[in-house]
ZAMARGU-4260 file (C-alpha; in steps of 0.2 Angstrom, whole numbers, plus 5000, padded with zeros to 4 digits):
<rodrens>
0) 5052/4829/4867 | 5049/4833/4885 | 5033/4844/4888 | 5036/4857/4902 | 5021/4869/4898
5) 5009/4872/4912 | 4996/4865/4902 | 5003/4847/4905 | 5005/4850/4924 | 4992/4835/4927
10) 5004/4823/4921 | 5016/4827/4934 | 5004/4826/4950 | 4993/4812/4945 | 5006/4799/4938
15) 5017/4788/4949 | 5034/4793/4951 | 5042/4781/4937 | 5030/4787/4924 | 5035/4805/4928
20) 5053/4802/4927 | 5050/4793/4911 | 5040/4808/4904 | 5054/4820/4908 | 5066/4809/4901
25) 5076/4806/4917 | 5078/4792/4931 | 5082/4789/4948 | 5101/4792/4943 | 5097/4809/4936
30) 5102/4817/4919 | 5119/4814/4912 | 5130/4830/4911 | 5129/4830/4892 | 5110/4829/4892
35) 5109/4842/4904 | 5120/4853/4893 | 5109/4849/4878 | 5093/4853/4888 | 5100/4870/4894
40) 5103/4875/4877 | 5085/4870/4872 | 5076/4877/4887 | 5088/4892/4891 | 5093/4898/4908
45) 5084/4895/4924 | 5081/4914/4926 | 5067/4927/4927 | 5070/4938/4912 | 5069/4957/4915
50) 5058/4968/4905 | 5068/4980/4895 | 5064/4997/4902 | 5066/5014/4896 | 5084/5022/4897
55) 5087/5034/4910 | 5090/5048/4899 | 5072/5046/4892 | 5065/5045/4909 | 5073/5061/4915
60) 5068/5069/4898 | 5050/5064/4902 | 5052/5076/4918 | 5057/5090/4906 | 5042/5089/4893
65) 5027/5086/4905 | 5013/5097/4902 | 5017/5110/4916 | 5035/5109/4911 | 5031/5114/4893
70) 5020/5128/4899 | 5036/5134/4910 | 5046/5132/4894 | 5034/5144/4885 | 5035/5157/4899
75) 5054/5156/4898 | 5054/5159/4880 | 5041/5173/4882 | 5052/5181/4895 | 5067/5181/4883
80) 5058/5188/4869 | 5051/5201/4881 | 5071/5206/4884 | 5071/5198/4901 | 5085/5185/4899
85) 5088/5184/4918 | 5070/5178/4922 | 5070/5167/4906 | 5086/5158/4914 | 5077/5158/4931
90) 5062/5150/4924 | 5074/5136/4916 | 5082/5134/4933 | 5065/5129/4941 | 5061/5117/4927
95) 5078/5108/4928 | 5076/5107/4948 | 5059/5100/4947 | 5065/5087/4934 | 5078/5081/4944
100) 5069/5080/4960 | 5055/5071/4951 | 5067/5059/4942 | 5076/5055/4959 | 5060/5050/4967
105) 5053/5040/4954 | 5068/5031/4945 | 5067/5015/4955 | 5049/5012/4950 | 5052/4998/4938
110) 5063/4985/4946 | 5052/4970/4949 | 5059/4957/4938 | 5077/4961/4945 | 5069/4957/4962
115) 5060/4941/4956 | 5079/4935/4952 | 5085/4937/4969 | 5073/4924/4975 | 5081/4911/4965
120) 5096/4903/4974 | 5113/4905/4966 | 5116/4886/4969 | 5107/4870/4970 | 5111/4852/4972
125) 5107/4840/4959 | 5109/4821/4955 | 5118/4818/4939 | 5126/4803/4932 | 5121/4794/4949
130) 5130/4807/4959 | 5125/4822/4970 | 5134/4839/4965 | 5131/4857/4967 | 5128/4867/4950
135) 5123/4885/4948 | 5104/4887/4949 | 5102/4895/4933 | 5109/4879/4925 | 5095/4868/4932
140) 5085/4861/4916 | 5069/4851/4916 | 5072/4832/4921 | 5085/4836/4935 | 5084/4828/4951
145) 5086/4842/4964 | 5090/4838/4982 | 5082/4849/4995 | 5086/4851/5013 | 5078/4860/5028
150) 5083/4879/5025 | 5086/4877/5006 | 5076/4889/4994 | 5069/4877/4980 | 5077/4881/4963
155) 5062/4878/4951 | 5046/4869/4949 | 5046/4851/4953 | 5037/4835/4958 | 5042/4827/4974
160) 5049/4810/4972 | 5057/4807/4989 | 5049/4814/5005 | 5056/4814/5022 | 5044/4825/5032
165) 5044/4840/5020 | 5036/4855/5025 | 5037/4871/5013 | 5034/4890/5016 | 5024/4895/5000
170) 5018/4912/5007 | 5028/4922/4994 | 5017/4913/4981 | 5000/4910/4990 | 5000/4923/5004
175) 4996/4909/5017 | 5008/4909/5031 | 5004/4891/5036 | 5019/4877/5030 | 5012/4865/5017
180) 5015/4847/5021 | 5023/4837/5005 | 5020/4820/4999 | 5027/4809/4984 | 5012/4800/4981
185) 5000/4804/4965 | 4986/4815/4967 | 4970/4811/4958 | 4957/4825/4956 | 4939/4826/4950
190) 4940/4844/4948 | 4952/4857/4942 | 4962/4865/4957 | 4976/4878/4959 | 4993/4870/4957
195) 4997/4878/4975 | 4986/4865/4982 | 4994/4850/4976 | 5004/4843/4990 | 5017/4834/4978
200) 5023/4849/4969 | 5036/4861/4974 | 5039/4878/4967 | 5053/4888/4963 | 5057/4903/4975
205) 5049/4895/4989 | 5058/4889/5005 | 5058/4870/5014 | 5055/4874/5032 | 5058/4857/5038
210) 5062/4840/5033 | 5071/4835/5016 | 5068/4827/4999 | 5071/4826/4981 | 5061/4833/4967
215) 5062/4831/4948 | 5061/4848/4940 | 5048/4850/4925 | 5048/4869/4923 | 5062/4882/4924
220) 5064/4901/4921 | 5049/4909/4915 | 5039/4893/4914 | 5039/4892/4933 | 5025/4899/4944
225) 5037/4913/4948 | 5040/4916/4929 | 5022/4918/4925 | 5019/4931/4940 | 5033/4940/4932
230) 5025/4939/4915 | 5009/4945/4922 | 5017/4960/4932 | 5026/4965/4915 | 5010/4964/4906
235) 5002/4977/4918 | 5003/4994/4910 | 5004/5008/4922 | 4990/5021/4920 | 4992/5039/4923
240) 4987/5045/4940 | 4972/5056/4944 | 4984/5070/4948 | 4993/5068/4933 | 4978/5068/4922
245) 4971/5083/4931 | 4988/5093/4929 | 4986/5089/4910 | 4969/5097/4910 | 4974/5111/4921
250) 4988/5115/4910 | 4978/5114/4894 | 4964/5126/4901 | 4977/5138/4908 | 4987/5138/4892
255) 4972/5141/4880 | 4965/5154/4892 | 4982/5163/4892 | 4985/5161/4872 | 4968/5167/4868
260) 4969/5182/4880 | 4987/5187/4874 | 4979/5185/4855 | 4964/5196/4860 | 4976/5209/4869
265) 4986/5209/4853 | 4972/5213/4841 | 4964/5226/4853 | 4981/5235/4854 | 4983/5235/4836
270) 4966/5241/4834 | 4969/5255/4846 | 4983/5261/4835 | 4998/5254/4845 | 5014/5249/4835
275) 5016/5230/4831 | 5032/5228/4843 | 5023/5236/4857 | 5006/5226/4855 | 5017/5210/4854
280) 5026/5215/4871 | 5009/5218/4879 | 5003/5202/4873 | 5018/5192/4880 | 5014/5202/4897
285) 4997/5195/4897 | 5002/5177/4893 | 5016/5178/4906 | 5003/5186/4919 | 4992/5171/4916
290) 5005/5156/4916 | 5006/5149/4934 | 5026/5147/4934 | 5025/5143/4952 | 5011/5129/4951
295) 5023/5114/4945 | 5036/5118/4959 | 5024/5121/4972 | 5014/5104/4967 | 5031/5094/4967
300) 5037/5101/4984 | 5020/5099/4991 | 5020/5081/4987 | 5037/5080/4993 | 5033/5087/5010
305) 5018/5076/5010 | 5029/5061/5008 | 5039/5066/5023 | 5024/5068/5033 | 5017/5050/5028
310) 5034/5043/5032 | 5032/5049/5049 | 5015/5040/5050 | 5023/5024/5043 | 5019/5025/5025
315) 5033/5027/5012 | 5029/5034/4996 | 5039/5029/4980 | 5030/5039/4967 | 5025/5057/4971
320) 5008/5056/4961 | 5003/5042/4972 | 5001/5053/4986 | 4987/5062/4979 | 4979/5046/4971
325) 4977/5039/4990 | 4965/5053/4992 | 4953/5049/4980 | 4953/5030/4984 | 4936/5022/4984
330) 4939/5004/4988 | 4954/4997/4999 | 4957/4978/4995 | 4966/4971/5010 | 4974/4956/5014
335) 4970/4948/5032 | 4985/4940/5040 | 4998/4953/5047 | 4988/4968/5040 | 4971/4967/5049
340) 4978/4954/5061 | 4994/4953/5072 | 5000/4937/5062 | 5004/4929/5079 | 4993/4914/5080
345) 4989/4912/5099 | 4980/4899/5109 | 4965/4908/5118 | 4954/4893/5125 | 4957/4875/5130
350) 4944/4863/5133 | 4948/4847/5143 | 4939/4835/5154 | 4924/4844/5153 | 4932/4861/5159
355) 4933/4876/5148 | 4949/4886/5151 | 4954/4903/5145 | 4972/4906/5141 | 4980/4924/5144
360) 4993/4933/5135 | 4995/4937/5117 | 5008/4933/5103 | 5022/4922/5106 | 5029/4928/5122
365) 5028/4912/5133 | 5020/4921/5147 | 5001/4920/5152 | 4990/4911/5164 | 4976/4898/5163
370) 4958/4903/5171 | 4942/4895/5172 | 4930/4902/5158 | 4916/4902/5171 | 4924/4908/5187
375) 4940/4916/5181 | 4950/4906/5195 | 4967/4901/5191 | 4968/4883/5185 | 4983/4875/5193
380) 4990/4857/5193 | 4976/4850/5183 | 4982/4832/5177 | 4971/4832/5161 | 4977/4850/5156
385) 4995/4844/5159 | 4993/4829/5148 | 4985/4839/5135 | 4999/4853/5135 | 5011/4838/5134
390) 5004/4831/5118 | 5004/4849/5111 | 5023/4851/5114 | 5027/4834/5108 | 5018/4833/5093
395) 5026/4849/5086 | 5040/4854/5075 | 5041/4873/5078 | 5054/4882/5088 | 5053/4897/5099
400) 5065/4911/5096 | 5069/4923/5110 | 5070/4942/5107 | 5086/4948/5100 | 5095/4965/5095
405) 5088/4964/5078 | 5071/4957/5082 | 5064/4962/5099 | 5049/4951/5098 | 5046/4933/5102
410) 5045/4924/5085 | 5044/4906/5080 | 5051/4894/5067 | 5039/4884/5057 | 5021/4882/5057
415) 5012/4897/5066 | 4999/4884/5072 | 5012/4873/5080 | 5021/4888/5087 | 5005/4893/5097
420) 5003/4876/5104 | 5022/4877/5109 | 5019/4894/5118 | 5004/4887/5127 | 5013/4873/5133
425) 5027/4883/5140 | 5014/4895/5149 | 5010/4880/5159 | 5029/4875/5162 | 5029/4860/5152
430) 5047/4853/5149 | 5054/4859/5134 | 5062/4850/5124 | 5051/4836/5128 | 5057/4822/5141
435) 5054/4809/5127 | 5063/4801/5112 | 5055/4801/5095 | 5052/4785/5087 | 5043/4791/5071
440) 5033/4804/5063 | 5017/4801/5054 | 5017/4820/5045 | 5000/4830/5042 | 4991/4827/5026
445) 4977/4834/5020 | 4968/4819/5017 | 4971/4812/5035 | 4969/4830/5043 | 4981/4826/5056
450) 4999/4823/5062 | 5005/4809/5075 | 5021/4807/5084 | 5027/4791/5091 | 5038/4792/5107
455) 5046/4781/5119 | 5050/4785/5137 | 5050/4778/5155 | 5038/4785/5168 | 5025/4780/5181
460) 5007/4783/5184 | 4998/4786/5167 | 5015/4786/5158 | 5020/4770/5149 | 5032/4759/5156
465) 5050/4756/5150 | 5052/4753/5131 | 5034/4756/5129 | 5027/4768/5115 | 5015/4781/5115
470) 5006/4791/5101 | 5002/4809/5103 | 4990/4814/5089 | 4983/4832/5084 | 4971/4837/5069
475) 4954/4841/5064 | 4944/4839/5080 | 4929/4831/5073 | 4939/4817/5063 | 4949/4814/5079
480) 4933/4811/5090 | 4928/4798/5077 | 4944/4789/5079 | 4943/4789/5099 | 4935/4776/5110
485) 4939/4785/5126 | 4940/4802/5134 | 4952/4809/5147 | 4942/4814/5163 | 4951/4818/5180
490) 4968/4810/5175 | 4959/4794/5170 | 4953/4787/5154 | 4933/4784/5153 | 4923/4776/5138
495) 4918/4789/5125 | 4900/4788/5125 | 4887/4798/5112 | 4884/4811/5126 | 4902/4815/5128
500) 4904/4817/5109 | 4888/4828/5109 | 4897/4838/5122 | 4914/4839/5112 | 4904/4844/5095
505) 4895/4858/5104 | 4911/4865/5110 | 4918/4864/5094 | 4905/4873/5086 | 4905/4886/5099
510) 4923/4889/5095 | 4921/4890/5077 | 4907/4902/5079 | 4919/4914/5089 | 4930/4913/5073
515) 4942/4902/5082 | 4953/4889/5074 | 4950/4872/5083 | 4963/4857/5084 | 4958/4841/5093
520) 4973/4832/5104 | 4972/4813/5108 | 4984/4799/5112 | 4986/4781/5112 | 4997/4769/5122
525) 5005/4757/5110 | 5013/4746/5123 | 5028/4736/5116 | 5020/4739/5098 | 5030/4728/5085
530) 5021/4730/5069 | 5024/4744/5057 | 5018/4760/5063 | 5007/4768/5050 | 4992/4779/5051
535) 4981/4764/5050 | 4990/4755/5065 | 4993/4770/5075 | 4978/4782/5072 | 4963/4771/5080
540) 4956/4768/5096 | 4962/4784/5104 | 4960/4793/5120 | 4952/4809/5116 | 4962/4822/5127
545) 4953/4839/5123 | 4952/4855/5112 | 4963/4869/5109 | 4956/4885/5101 | 4967/4898/5094
550) 4966/4914/5084 | 4977/4926/5076 | 4970/4941/5084 | 4965/4957/5075 | 4975/4972/5078
555) 4967/4982/5091 | 4967/4998/5082 | 4960/4992/5065 | 4942/4991/5070 | 4942/5011/5072
560) 4952/5012/5056 | 4938/5003/5047 | 4925/5013/5055 | 4934/5029/5048 | 4935/5021/5032
565) 4916/5019/5032 | 4913/5038/5038 | 4924/5042/5024 | 4915/5034/5010 | 4928/5020/5007
570) 4924/5002/5005 | 4935/4989/5013 | 4937/4972/5005 | 4945/4958/5012 | 4955/4946/5000
575) 4963/4931/5009 | 4971/4915/5006 | 4963/4909/5022 | 4948/4898/5024 | 4930/4907/5022
580) 4924/4905/5040 | 4939/4912/5047 | 4939/4927/5035 | 4921/4930/5038 | 4923/4930/5058
585) 4938/4941/5056 | 4928/4953/5044 | 4913/4953/5056 | 4924/4957/5072 | 4932/4972/5063
590) 4916/4978/5056 | 4921/4976/5038 | 4904/4966/5036 | 4888/4967/5046 | 4872/4957/5045
595) 4869/4945/5031 | 4886/4942/5022 | 4893/4932/5007 | 4910/4923/5006 | 4916/4922/4989
600) 4930/4909/4985 | 4942/4909/4972 | 4934/4895/4963 | 4918/4905/4961 | 4929/4920/4955
605) 4937/4908/4942 | 4919/4902/4935 | 4913/4920/4934 | 4913/4930/4919 | 4920/4948/4918
610) 4902/4954/4919 | 4897/4943/4933 | 4912/4947/4943 | 4908/4966/4943 | 4889/4961/4948
615) 4895/4951/4963 | 4909/4967/4966 | 4893/4978/4966 | 4886/4969/4981 | 4888/4973/4999
620) 4895/4963/5013 | 4906/4952/5003 | 4922/4945/5009 | 4935/4935/4996 | 4943/4918/5003
625) 4955/4906/4996 | 4961/4919/4983 | 4976/4917/4972 | 4987/4929/4961 | 4975/4929/4946
630) 4959/4932/4957 | 4966/4947/4964 | 4971/4954/4947 | 4954/4951/4940 | 4946/4959/4957
635) 4955/4974/4953 | 4952/4975/4936 | 4933/4972/4940 | 4933/4987/4952 | 4941/4998/4940
640) 4928/4994/4927 | 4916/4999/4939 | 4924/5016/4940 | 4933/5014/4957 | 4950/5020/4962
645) 4957/5005/4970 | 4971/5003/4983 | 4977/4985/4984 | 4987/4977/4999 | 4999/4964/4997
650) 5016/4956/5004 | 5021/4941/4994 | 5027/4938/4976 | 5010/4933/4971 | 5003/4950/4974
655) 5014/4959/4962 | 5003/4960/4946 | 4988/4966/4957 | 4999/4978/4966 | 5005/4986/4950
660) 4988/4986/4941 | 4980/4994/4955 | 4979/5013/4956 | 4988/5012/4972 | 4999/4997/4977
665) 5003/4996/4995 | 5015/4983/5000 | 5019/4978/5018 | 5037/4983/5024 | 5039/4970/5037
670) 5033/4954/5029 | 5033/4960/5011 | 5044/4953/4998 | 5056/4964/4989 | 5045/4960/4973
675) 5030/4966/4981 | 5038/4982/4987 | 5046/4985/4970 | 5029/4983/4961 | 5020/4994/4974
680) 5018/5013/4975 | 5017/5014/4995 | 5026/5003/5007 | 5018/5002/5025 | 5033/5000/5036
685) 5023/4992/5051 | 5011/4981/5041 | 4996/4990/5050 | 4979/4993/5041 | 4978/5009/5051
690) 4994/5016/5043 | 4985/5014/5027 | 4970/5024/5032 | 4982/5037/5039 | 4990/5038/5021
695) 4971/5039/5014 | 4969/5055/5026 | 4986/5063/5021 | 4981/5060/5003 | 4965/5068/5004
700) 4973/5084/5012 | 4986/5084/4997 | 4972/5086/4985 | 4964/5100/4997 | 4980/5108/4998
705) 4983/5107/4980 | 4966/5116/4978 | 4971/5129/4991 | 4988/5135/4984 | 4980/5134/4966
710) 4968/5147/4972 | 4980/5156/4981 | 4991/5158/4966 | 4977/5161/4953 | 4970/5174/4964
715) 4985/5186/4961 | 4984/5183/4941 | 4969/5195/4941 | 4979/5210/4948 | 4992/5206/4937
720) 4981/5205/4921 | 4970/5221/4926 | 4985/5233/4922 | 4987/5226/4905 | 4968/5226/4900
725) 4967/5246/4907 | 4982/5249/4896 | 4974/5241/4880 | 4957/5248/4883 | 4960/5265/4892
730) 4977/5269/4887 | 4982/5269/4906 | 5002/5268/4909 | 5006/5250/4914 | 5004/5249/4932
735) 5014/5233/4934 | 5028/5226/4922 | 5032/5209/4916 | 5047/5208/4928 | 5037/5213/4943
740) 5024/5198/4938 | 5037/5187/4938 | 5044/5193/4954 | 5026/5188/4962 | 5024/5171/4953
745) 5042/5165/4956 | 5047/5175/4970 | 5034/5181/4984 | 5021/5168/4981 | 5032/5153/4981
750) 5036/5149/4999 | 5018/5154/5005 | 5010/5144/4992 | 5022/5129/4997 | 5016/5133/5016
755) 4997/5129/5010 | 5003/5113/5001 | 5010/5108/5020 | 4994/5112/5029 | 4989/5097/5039
760) 4973/5088/5036 | 4957/5098/5040 | 4948/5090/5055 | 4932/5084/5044 | 4943/5078/5030
765) 4938/5059/5034 | 4920/5064/5035 | 4918/5069/5018 | 4915/5056/5003 | 4930/5052/4990
770) 4931/5065/4977 | 4924/5059/4961 | 4935/5051/4948 | 4938/5066/4935 | 4932/5080/4946
775) 4943/5094/4941 | 4955/5105/4953 | 4949/5119/4942 | 4930/5119/4948 | 4918/5132/4944
780) 4918/5136/4963 | 4937/5138/4964 | 4939/5148/4949 | 4925/5159/4955 | 4933/5161/4973
785) 4951/5165/4964 | 4945/5177/4950 | 4929/5184/4954 | 4930/5186/4973 | 4949/5185/4980
790) 4957/5191/4964 | 4944/5204/4961 | 4947/5211/4979 | 4966/5211/4975 | 4965/5220/4958
795) 4955/5233/4966 | 4969/5234/4980 | 4982/5235/4967 | 4975/5248/4957 | 4970/5258/4972
800) 4988/5258/4977 | 4994/5264/4960 | 4981/5278/4959 | 4984/5284/4977 | 5003/5286/4975
805) 4999/5296/4959 | 4986/5307/4968 | 4998/5311/4983 | 5011/5316/4971 | 5000/5328/4962
810) 4993/5318/4947 | 4975/5314/4944 | 4965/5300/4940 | 4963/5303/4922 | 4982/5309/4920
815) 4994/5298/4929 | 5012/5299/4929 | 5020/5294/4913 | 5034/5279/4912 | 5051/5284/4915
820) 5047/5297/4929 | 5051/5294/4947 | 5032/5294/4953 | 5028/5281/4939 | 5041/5270/4946
825) 5035/5272/4964 | 5017/5270/4958 | 5022/5253/4949 | 5031/5248/4966 | 5015/5253/4976
830) 5006/5241/4964 | 5017/5227/4967 | 5016/5230/4987 | 4998/5230/4986 | 4996/5213/4978
835) 5010/5206/4989 | 5001/5212/5005 | 4984/5206/4998 | 4992/5189/4995 | 4997/5189/5014
840) 4980/5190/5019 | 4975/5178/5006 | 4987/5165/5011 | 4979/5164/5028 | 4961/5165/5020
845) 4966/5149/5009 | 4971/5139/5024 | 4954/5132/5026 | 4939/5127/5014 | 4925/5127/5025
850) 4930/5131/5043 | 4935/5147/5050 | 4953/5151/5046 | 4955/5161/5062 | 4953/5146/5073
855) 4967/5137/5064 | 4984/5140/5074 | 4998/5145/5064 | 5009/5133/5075 | 5002/5117/5067
860) 5011/5123/5051 | 5029/5129/5055 | 5032/5133/5035 | 5018/5147/5036 | 5027/5159/5046
865) 5042/5156/5037 | 5033/5159/5020 | 5028/5176/5027 | 5045/5180/5032 | 5052/5175/5015
870) 5038/5184/5006 | 5042/5201/5016 | 5059/5199/5014 | 5058/5198/4995 | 5046/5213/4993
875) 5057/5224/5005 | 5072/5218/4994 | 5063/5223/4977 | 5058/5241/4986 | 5074/5245/4995
880) 5089/5236/4987 | 5096/5249/4974 | 5105/5236/4963 | 5087/5227/4960 | 5078/5243/4955
885) 5084/5244/4937 | 5081/5225/4934 | 5062/5226/4941 | 5058/5244/4938 | 5056/5248/4957
890) 5059/5263/4967 | 5061/5266/4987 | 5044/5269/4996 | 5043/5280/5011 | 5037/5273/5028
895) 5020/5281/5027 | 5017/5273/5010 | 5014/5257/5018 | 4999/5261/5028 | 4986/5258/5013
900) 4995/5242/5007 | 4996/5236/5025 | 4977/5237/5027 | 4974/5225/5011 | 4980/5209/5022
905) 4966/5210/5035 | 4954/5216/5022 | 4954/5200/5011 | 4955/5189/5026 | 4940/5196/5034
910) 4931/5196/5017 | 4933/5178/5015 | 4929/5174/5033 | 4912/5182/5029 | 4910/5172/5013
915) 4913/5156/5023 | 4902/5161/5037 | 4888/5163/5023 | 4891/5146/5015 | 4892/5136/5032
920) 4875/5145/5038 | 4868/5141/5020 | 4874/5123/5021 | 4867/5121/5038 | 4850/5127/5033
925) 4850/5115/5018 | 4855/5100/5029 | 4841/5105/5042 | 4828/5108/5027 | 4832/5090/5020
930) 4832/5082/5037
</rodrens>
């Protein structure tokens, strides 16, 4: 029996190759075909299993049965019972359209496992029965010997048994963009470490950047690191967004209020002597008047408009509810590379021969110059600099890729650090490819912390003679300094004394304090070296050539975005796979941390209990470094346990569980894997942190806009309710019928409410703290404004219109026209017109929460004038189109009848302006008193 569980991982990295093969029941000739078939039956296919999702029909049905949809179904039934089948079917149509729209937006939300399968190659080369052959990747089994060449995607997890300068790209798993050098030697560790830090292991779904080798497979399918992440992702359950929870609360509140009021009206009507059938009709009218039929479609369409607006700001939203969730985000957990930085390593400084040189130009574009760091004068024809950059371009496996039609930026293939060295050398016109012939390469190893290339070429001066060898070395500067006995000065070598070493060390520390990554470069003339070329024989008695300092520069606009986050009360946490000092330096430059800070490593996260981690997360000025997938997931859960609403960014497969668990998962559109994009709620198309902040601003605007149109819709409920109350309590003929109520809720109010949902963010939206989790849209303040202020004014306007039409036609306040008479039809029409015109003023009043609506230009929201035109067109149609009169109980009005209702629009707008002015002055006085 051959163990392939991750718990037995140690035996694969710590044992000699022969023992590993023995443990896996394999050998240098590979498995036999019969044994491979037997193991395939035992272990199963090498594939990522899909989680069984809900059928599409169920997902569509869920959009038909959410709380607000159920409320609309009730309204439809009520309309049908009230002998209004045409309106009942209209409401059904609204529900179906909303369900279809929401389903279309969200049906792709659960495809993470399918995308993980795409990262497994379709075929692989294996050694079986002593011969190399190609087999389907899904047929790989533990014990198989897999042959890997440059550019191949590795099919499963394995131990390297043959290594020819292998460099793998494991960024999809680890988040680190730096290629990892591999070895076939056993690894002995005193402490437990992450599998990703074991250089003799390779992992399924990662790529071989350069070199070649052979690995024996010990884990396939769901037993691989990819499979483990897939399991983590599937195990994370999605929680309802704050908006979904809030809509449930709103629905429950409104439903309870409407039903209780309807029952009350029914009982009061019976007590006043009305027939049961008539009392039931009035109760239905009261319930319909209180059901906000337009709220669900308005919310859905408002979110859709916000999605389009956010897409223009480079944030693509996958789930409608995610738009609003962004607005109440309290913590953004962000990666460093590519999100906060440009993801383009750039050489910025060179130190050679005692001279500090500044290098201009950014990214991988090989254009720039070399200037003295002290005088700013150009540095030209400097032999020390020429030799230093010759070492940089020769001891290098990266390749520079010019712009193409598909990618208009310069890019590199290989290690970004080596790419930066290559670009720096090209800026100085160093010949490329080098005018040398490689004899051997001593690849980078974490233990040695350096790489060497031995070359042979003919030359003169300081160059070696014919058939002579020279070693070029790059690596950790302190270690390289210890291996050097001479130093390059003025084109010649000089003894390296203690003073020189101290100068170099001070320069290293200076660069490190600035957050720069520092490499040392050295060389050694080997002459006609005939012994074996090994690290011990080559990397000694070196001539220290100088230092190269580089950085992945922060995006210039990110610092301002961080400042906006802090101003908005949003905490930014950096979670990176990079080293602590680098992470801390970038965080300081961007303003994420200030003053005394703490760098928390992945090992520390592993050692902490949940309570301990939450305590750490409560601290200020912390940065997380050397983080892996489980760490990110735990950090998200820890923040959520502290009642935070968390936005998590990510681009690799390793980020998928945390992206799915976070309240908002934000994937990178350029560098992000398909897995990360499918697990996320939002995709940032330019990989820029600033776009996340813009999305937060839009999310806040969405919540505010939902409050605006909720207040707008609820305000019209009051004048719709009052006629039924007056009928029940004072036997006043109904000033408004149920059809007219629905013509407002599903007709005239719809597009203006939608226009409020499309309002751009107010100027101060990012100067306010995030809204508290659980804070209701139906706040006391909003209900008071909607019902007791705006609604009360509209009710007075509506009933004034009704009685005014009665009075000018000879009826009195105590004895208005009875149902069925022409004057009664005109009076109810005037009530309807009064409500609509009051809503015209109300839509302008609701555009702002705090500032004056009069200062807000109508041009910034093109949907607003369209909504007004739509609203007025509907009411004019109801008043003047004869075929609509019997359906809605309306009658044509004369021109002078419009004079009164036309005054209601400016009246309600000015009334709300006075209210806002009083509130602003009160707030200023409060702030002044507190100050």
